[in-house]
C-alpha positions in Angstrom: 78.0 119.0 93.3 75.9 117.6 95.8 74.8 114.7 93.4 78.5 114.1 93.0 79.1 114.1 96.8 76.7 111.4 97.1 77.8 109.5 94.3 81.1 109.6 96.0 80.1 108.8 99.5 78.1 106.0 97.9 80.8 104.5 96.3 82.9 105.0 99.3 80.8 103.0 101.2 81.0 100.2 99.0 84.7 100.2 98.8 85.9 99.7 102.6 89.4 98.7 102.0 92.7 100.3 103.5 95.2 101.4 100.9 98.6 101.2 102.6 102.5 102.4 101.5 105.2 100.0 101.6 108.9 100.6 100.7 111.4 98.5 99.0 115.1 98.3 98.4 117.6 98.1 95.6 115.8 99.8 92.6 117.0 101.5 89.7 114.5 104.0 88.3 114.2 106.0 85.6 112.5 109.4 84.5 110.8 109.5 81.1 109.4 112.7 80.2 108.6 112.3 76.4 105.3 110.1 75.2 107.7 108.2 72.7 110.6 107.2 75.2 108.1 105.9 77.2 106.0 103.9 74.6 109.2 102.4 73.0 110.6 101.5 76.8 107.3 99.8 77.4 107.2 98.1 73.9 110.2 96.6 74.5 109.4 95.5 77.9 106.5 94.1 76.7 108.2 92.1 74.0 110.6 90.3 76.6 108.0 89.0 78.8 108.5 85.6 80.1 105.6 85.0 82.7 103.3 87.7 83.3 102.1 91.2 82.5 99.8 93.1 84.7 98.6 96.5 82.3 96.3 98.8 83.9 95.3 102.4 82.8 92.4 104.9 83.0 92.3 105.7 79.4 93.0 103.5 76.2 91.3 103.8 73.2 91.6 103.3 69.4 94.7 105.0 68.2 97.6 104.2 66.9 99.2 103.8 70.3 96.7 102.1 72.0 96.3 99.5 69.0 100.3 99.1 68.7 100.5 98.5 72.5 97.4 96.0 72.6 98.4 94.1 69.8 101.7 93.4 71.4 100.1 92.1 74.4 97.4 89.9 72.3 100.4 88.7 70.9 102.7 87.6 74.4 99.0 86.2 75.5 99.4 83.9 72.1 102.7 82.8 73.4 101.7 81.5 76.6 102.3 84.5 78.9 99.8 85.3 81.7 98.5 88.8 80.6 95.9 90.6 82.4 94.3 93.9 81.5 92.3 96.4 83.5 91.1 99.4 81.6 88.4 101.7 83.1 85.2 101.4 81.9 84.5 105.4 81.8 88.1 106.5 80.9 87.8 104.3 77.6 84.8 105.5 76.4 85.0 109.6 77.3 87.9 110.3 75.2 88.9 110.7 71.4 88.9 107.4 69.2 86.9 106.0 72.3 87.2 102.1 72.6 83.8 100.5 72.3 81.9 97.0 73.3 82.8 95.5 69.9 86.4 96.5 69.7 86.8 95.2 73.3 84.7 91.8 72.2 87.6 91.7 69.4 90.4 91.5 71.2 89.0 88.9 73.8 88.1 86.9 71.0 91.5 87.0 69.9 92.9 85.8 73.6 93.4 89.3 75.2 91.7 89.1 78.6 90.2 92.9 79.1 88.7 93.5 82.5 86.8 96.8 82.7 87.2 98.7 85.6 83.5 99.3 87.5 81.7 97.9 84.5 79.1 96.9 87.3 77.8 100.3 88.0 77.4 101.7 84.7 74.4 104.7 86.3 77.6 105.8 88.9 80.8 105.6 87.0 82.6 106.2 90.5 84.9 105.0 91.6 87.3 105.3 88.5 90.6 103.4 88.2 92.7 106.7 87.2 96.3 104.2 87.9 98.7 104.3 85.1 100.5 100.7 85.8 102.2 98.1 84.1 104.3 95.4 85.7 106.4 92.6 83.6 107.5 89.1 85.3 107.2 91.0 88.8 110.7 92.7 87.8 109.9 95.5 85.8 107.0 98.3 86.4 105.9 101.5 84.9 104.0 104.4 86.8 103.0 107.5 86.3 100.6 110.2 84.5 100.9 109.1 81.2 97.5 107.3 79.7 98.1 104.9 76.1 97.3 107.9 74.2 98.4 109.3 70.7 98.2 112.8 72.2 101.6 112.4 74.2 103.5 111.8 71.0 101.5 114.1 68.6 100.6 117.8 69.4 96.5 118.1 68.8 94.4 121.1 68.0 92.7 120.5 70.8 95.6 120.2 73.8 98.9 121.3 72.1 101.5 119.6 73.4 100.8 117.4 76.0 103.4 117.4 78.9 103.6 114.4 81.2 106.1 112.0 82.9 106.1 107.9 83.9 109.0 106.3 85.8 110.3 103.3 85.0 111.3 100.9 87.9 113.4 97.9 87.9 113.8 95.8 90.9 111.9 94.5 94.0 109.5 97.3 94.1 107.8 95.8 91.0 106.6 92.6 93.2 104.7 95.1 95.4 103.3 97.0 92.1 102.4 93.4 90.9 100.2 92.9 94.3 98.5 96.4 94.0 97.6 95.6 90.6 96.3 91.6 91.8 94.0 93.4 94.6 92.5 96.0 92.0 91.6 93.3 89.4 90.2 90.8 92.3 88.2 93.6 93.8 86.6 95.3 90.7 87.1 93.7 87.5 84.3 91.7 86.1 86.5 88.5 85.5 87.8 85.7 87.8 89.7 86.0 90.4 93.8 85.8 89.5 96.7 85.1 91.3 99.8 86.4 89.2 102.9 84.3 89.4 105.1 85.5 92.3 108.2 87.0 90.8 111.7 84.8 91.1 114.0 86.1 94.4 115.7 89.1 93.2 118.8 90.7 94.5 117.9 94.5 93.6 120.6 95.8 91.4 120.0 99.3 92.1 120.2 101.8 94.9 116.9 103.5 95.5 114.6 103.2 98.0 111.0 103.2 96.7 107.7 103.7 98.5 104.7 102.6 96.6 101.6 104.9 97.4 98.0 103.4 96.3 94.9 105.6 97.4 91.5 104.8 97.2 89.7 107.8 97.9 89.0 109.6 101.2 88.2 106.1 102.5 91.7 105.0 102.6 94.9 106.1 104.5 96.9 107.6 103.9 95.0 109.6 101.3 96.3 111.7 98.3 95.8 114.9 100.3 98.0 113.1 103.5 100.9 112.3 101.0 100.7 116.0 99.8 100.4 117.7 103.2 103.4 115.2 104.6 105.7 116.3 101.8 104.6 120.0 101.6 104.9 120.2 105.5 108.7 118.9 105.6 110.0 121.1 102.9 112.8 123.2 104.0 114.0 125.1 100.8 111.7 124.5 97.7 108.6 123.1 96.4 108.0 122.3 92.6 104.7 121.1 91.6 103.5 120.3 88.1 100.0 119.1 88.1 97.2 118.8 85.7 94.3 120.0 88.0 95.9 122.6 90.7 92.4 122.7 92.6 94.0 121.7 96.0 92.0 121.1 99.2 92.0 124.1 101.8 94.2 122.5 104.1 96.7 121.9 101.0 96.7 125.5 99.8 97.2 126.6 103.9 100.1 124.1 103.7 101.5 125.9 100.8 101.1 129.4 102.0 102.6 128.5 105.2 105.8 126.9 103.3 106.0 130.3 101.6 105.8 132.2 104.4 108.7 130.6 106.1 110.7 131.1 103.2 110.5 128.0 101.0 110.4 128.7 97.5 107.2 127.8 95.8 106.9 126.5 92.4 103.8 125.6 90.4 103.8 124.5 86.6 100.6 124.4 84.5 99.9 124.4 80.9 98.1 127.1 79.1 95.8 124.7 77.7 93.0 122.8 79.9 90.9 120.1 79.4 88.6 121.6 82.5 85.3 122.3 81.8 84.6 126.2 82.1 83.4 126.1 86.1 86.7 124.3 87.0 88.8 125.9 84.6 87.7 129.1 86.7 88.0 127.7 89.8 92.0 127.0 88.8 92.6 130.2 87.8 91.2 131.4 90.6 94.0 129.3 92.9 96.7 130.1 90.9 96.2 133.6 91.1 95.6 133.4 95.0 98.8 131.6 95.2 100.4 134.2 93.1 100.3 136.7 95.4 101.9 134.9 98.2 105.4 135.7 98.9 108.0 133.3 97.3 105.9 131.5 95.1 105.8 131.2 91.2 103.5 130.1 89.1 104.7 129.1 85.7 102.4 128.8 82.7 103.5 126.7 79.8 101.4 128.4 76.6 100.4 126.1 74.0 101.0 122.9 76.3 98.8 120.9 78.1 100.6 120.0 81.6 99.1 116.7 82.4 101.4 115.5 85.0 100.6 114.5 88.7 104.3 115.4 90.4 105.9 117.2 93.2 109.4 117.6 94.2 110.6 118.6 97.8 114.0 120.2 98.3 115.1 119.0 95.1 115.6 115.4 96.7 112.3 113.9 96.9 110.4 113.6 93.8 106.5 112.4 94.5 104.8 110.9 91.3 101.9 109.2 90.0 98.2 109.4 88.8 97.1 111.6 91.5 95.8 114.9 90.5 95.4 118.0 93.0 91.4 117.9 92.6 88.0 116.6 94.2 87.8 113.3 92.5 91.6 112.1 92.9 91.2 113.5 96.8 87.9 111.7 97.7 86.9 108.8 95.2 89.3 107.7 92.5 92.1 104.8 92.7 95.4 106.3 92.3 98.7 105.1 92.4 102.1 107.5 93.1 105.6 106.6 94.3 108.1 108.4 96.3 111.7 108.4 95.9 114.5 110.3 97.8 116.9 111.0 95.1 118.3 114.2 94.3 119.3 113.3 90.5 115.9 112.3 89.7 114.1 115.5 91.6 116.5 117.6 89.7 116.1 116.3 86.5 112.2 116.5 86.8 112.9 119.9 88.2 115.0 121.0 85.0 112.3 120.0 82.6 109.8 122.4 84.0 112.3 125.5 83.2 
């Protein structure tokens, strides 16, 4: 743990940037709670790209989903669309069916400009780009917890059924997300700095305001912890959490207990299967057991499934969803990306998937 904290501090000092939350009006938002639906929507949006595609994921490898989507990106690049792809240098290698150097070079040789996040610091793979983002022509974006994985469509012997979420966002918010991508590329990629073409002026046809919440560990403000604390402390009637790694910091645990004490119904959903190592798995179980002893707290375990989600709804009208886990790395070092939307229908739809 001392070595990890030292690595975190070292990486943080080298990343002295401040993230900020921006809100955009006039957007349409669709919740995708099935991997096959997400990949179908994403593939269709890529096929329709006219100007630019920004593609940023923690984990992409060498399986059927990864190969199909990267092949589409390669095809669009050949058609003259400006395509930029950031893949985390650690995340793409430490997974089933990893992406190796020869495969990366093959894509590059065939015209797909893949940049590896943090490739310059092999000895210390921190920070990690844990964001999951695609932006098409600055008009359509996908943000959530899903990586580019076969496991999101085919249950595996190891993880069972993987449950996760991605949001499709159409409207001006995609332009903000495109700027977020560009900042990440220019700060951390091993390639030449870019300036993605600005999206055309557009009037949002939707009716939703979307707040974009990028975070960069504990050196940015607001942090992942700040966002969760603000939301939990604002709750009047209900809090619904689905998170892959429920290992919250003491302030978040305290805020949840205080919410329950004042009569807020707190529901925490977790999977019966996890990919945590034994030490962290036991830590998560202790946290869940402690919370379950509190009044007005319910812990729901989905047996046979791995809940990879990173989402919280407040009072059935605010949904905060993205890539940020309730664990040490997301709070202190990783590059994360979430969005916050105030919409009864969307929050209720999310909550219904956990019943």
